N, C-alpha and C positions, 0 to 999 in steps of 0.2 A: 659591451665595452671592451672585453677582452679580445673578441673576434672582429671588432670593428663594424659590426652589423646591428648596432643598438636600435636604429630606426626600424629594421626588419623584424627584430625580435619584439619590439614594443607593438607593432602592428599585428603580429601573431597572437600576442598576449590579449590585445584588445578584441580580436575576433573570437578567441577562446572564451573570454569573459562574457562577451555579448551572447554567444551561444548558450552558455551555462545560464545566464539570466533568463533568456528566452525559454529554455526547457523548464526552468522553475516556474515561470509565469503560466506556461501552458498546463502544467500539473495543477497549479492553485486554481486557475480558471475552470479546469475540468471538474474539480471537486467542489466548486462553490454551489452549483445547483442542487447536487445530492445532499449537501450539508443543509441548505435551506429546506429541502424536502423533509429531512430528518427532524429538524426543528419544528416545522410546522405540523408534521405528523405526530410528534411527541406532545404538542400543545393539544392537538385534538383528542388524543387518547387520554391526556390527563383530565381534560374537561368531562369526557364521557364517563371515566371512573369516579371522579370526585363529585360530579354535580347530577349527572343524568341517571346513572345507575342506582345511586342511594335512593332517589325519589321512587323509582320503579320497585326497589326492593321492599319498601314499606307495603306496597300493595300485595306482593307475593306473600309476605310474612303473615298478613291479615287473613289470607285464604286458609292457612293451616295445613295445606297439603305438602307432601315431600317433594322437594324441588329437584330437578335433574342435576347430575353431577356437573355438567358443564356450567349451568346456571350458578350452582353453589361455588364453583371455582372463580367465576367472574365476581361474585359477590364478596368472596374472601379477599380477592385482589384489591376490589374497591374499598373494602373496610380497612385494609392494611395501609393503602395510600392515604386515606383520610385521617386515620388515628396515628399512624406511624411514619408520616411522609418525611419527617426530620431524620428518622432512622434510614430510610432509603437514600436520602441526599447524603448523609454521613457514610453510608456504606459505599456509595459511588465515588465519593471524594477519596476515601481510604483506599479503595480498589485502584483508583487512578494513581494515587501517591505510591502505594506499594509496588504497582507495576513499573512505574518510572525508576524507583529505587532498585528493583531487581534487575531492570534493564541495563542500568549503569554499572552493574558488576560484570566482570569479564565473562564468566560462565553464562549469565543471563543474556548478555549482549550477543554471544555466539549462538545460543539456542534460538533467540528471537530472529536473528538475521538468517539462520539457516531455515527457520520456519517460513520466513518471508519468500524465500526462494522456491519453496515447495507449495505455496498456496496457489490452487487452480486460478487461472486467468490473471491474477495479479503477479504471481510469481515470475512469469516470463517477462512482464513489464519491468520489474524490479532488476532483472538480469540484463535486459536491453539497456536500461539506463546506466547500469555499472559498466557494461562493455562500451557504450558510447563514451562515458567519461574517461575510461582507461585508454581507449585508443586515441581520443582527441588530446588528452593531456600528454600521453607519451609522444605522439606525433608532433606537437608543438615543442616540446622539450628537445627532441632529437634534431628537428630542423634548426633549433637555436644553437646547436653545437654542444649540448649537455651529453656527457658520456652516458652510455646505456644503464650502467649500474646505478649511478646517481639518479638518472631519470626514472627508473623504477622505484627507487626508494622514496621519491617525491610523488610519483603518480599513485602509489598505494594509498596515500593519505586523502585522496579526494574521492575514493570509491564510496565511502560511507557504510559499506557492508563488511562486517568483520570477517565472514567466510571468504569473500573475494579478496580481502586484504592479505589473509594468511596464504592464498593461493599465489598471489603476486609476490609475496615475500619469499615464499618457497621457490618461485621461479627465479627470483633475483639471486638466491643462494646457488641454485643450479647453473645460472649464467656465469656466476663468479668462479664456479669450478670448472668451467670450459664447455658447459651444455649450450644448446640452442635455446632461445625463448619459447619457441612454439611448442616443443615437446612436453615440458612440465605443465604448460597451460592445457594441453590436450589431454594429458594424463589425469588432471583434476576432475574432468568430466563435467565441469560447470561451463566452461567457455564453449560456445558453438563450434562445431568442426570447421565451418567455413571460415571463421575468425582465425583459428589456429592455422589453418591452411594458408591463408593470406599472409600471416605473420611469418611462417616458414618460408614462403615464396619470397617475401620482401628481404629476409635474411640472406637467402641464397643469391638474390639479384643485386643486393647492396642498396636496395631502395625501401628499406623498412619504414622510413618516416612517411614515404608517399602511400605505401600500402595501408599504413595505420590511418592516413587521412581518408583514404577511399572507404574503408570499413567504418570509420566514424560518421562519415556523411550518410552512408546507407542506414546505419543504425538510428542516427538522429531522425531520419525520415520515417523509419519503422516506428520509433517511439511516438511521433506525432500522429501517425495513423492509428496506433494502438490506443492512444489516449482518446482520440476522437471516437473510436469504436466503443471503448468502455463507457464514455459519457453517454452515448446514445443507448447503451444497454442498461445503464444504471437508472435511467428515467423510468422505463416500463417496469423494471424490478421494483422499484420504490413504490410505484402506483399499485402494482400487484400485491405487495406486502400490506399496504394500507387497506386495500380492498379486502383481502382475506381477513385481517385483524378486525376490522369493522363488521365483516360478514359474520364472524364467529361471535361478536357481541350480539348482533342482531338475532342470531339463532338462539343464543342463550336467553334472550328476553321473550323470544316467541314460544319456545318450548312450553314454559309454565302457562302461558296464556291459552295454548292449545289444550293442554291438560285440563285447565278450568273450564274450558268450553265443553270437553267431552264429559266432565263430571256433572256439569249443569244439564246436559242433554239426558 
């Protein structure tokens, strides 16, 4: 309204909102299949431990022979889940509640967000999403005529990661004291060199908003391909995990049978 370009600003805000919603939907869609696999696998394991293994255990106990360590461990887990299933559920709920409370504290939030950035495979994706949000939001605000300091103050609130928020806040203070935006971001060591280089180039050429737009488009494309790659990777990993787990249970059941056969011979 102040600049007389309300229609253009609203159009940019609409595009920004659409891109943000699209990114969230892609992440949710990518995590849906692994979540279903986890739930299905947990159900299968619960059935094995609470129904199948207890029936086999009775046969082993009647034999009177000393069972292998792996078999005793599986039987102990099965016994715990049958007798103290309520304790397992209570412990899970308490752990989730305690973790959520801890993460809401400033120190816990910072530690967790820093950990997310360092996690292999997922850490780079979290950073890409943060860089994409930062550049897209800042570009939209600068094109709409918002001053850089005000734009940075607004942009830091959409990052979601406390470590990145503190970096942007530090950069804002540096810009307020007369420094360039690219230098404090480069010194943080979190923002990729290509991003800080593009920002510095945009500042020198007077086309910072355009450079940020180019970076945001590139990183949004990388986020899409990264999510697709992680989705294709999670599927075989989940199948492998289920196969190994069930394989361990099968081995734990077969070992006593093999021992009983050798004794009979």
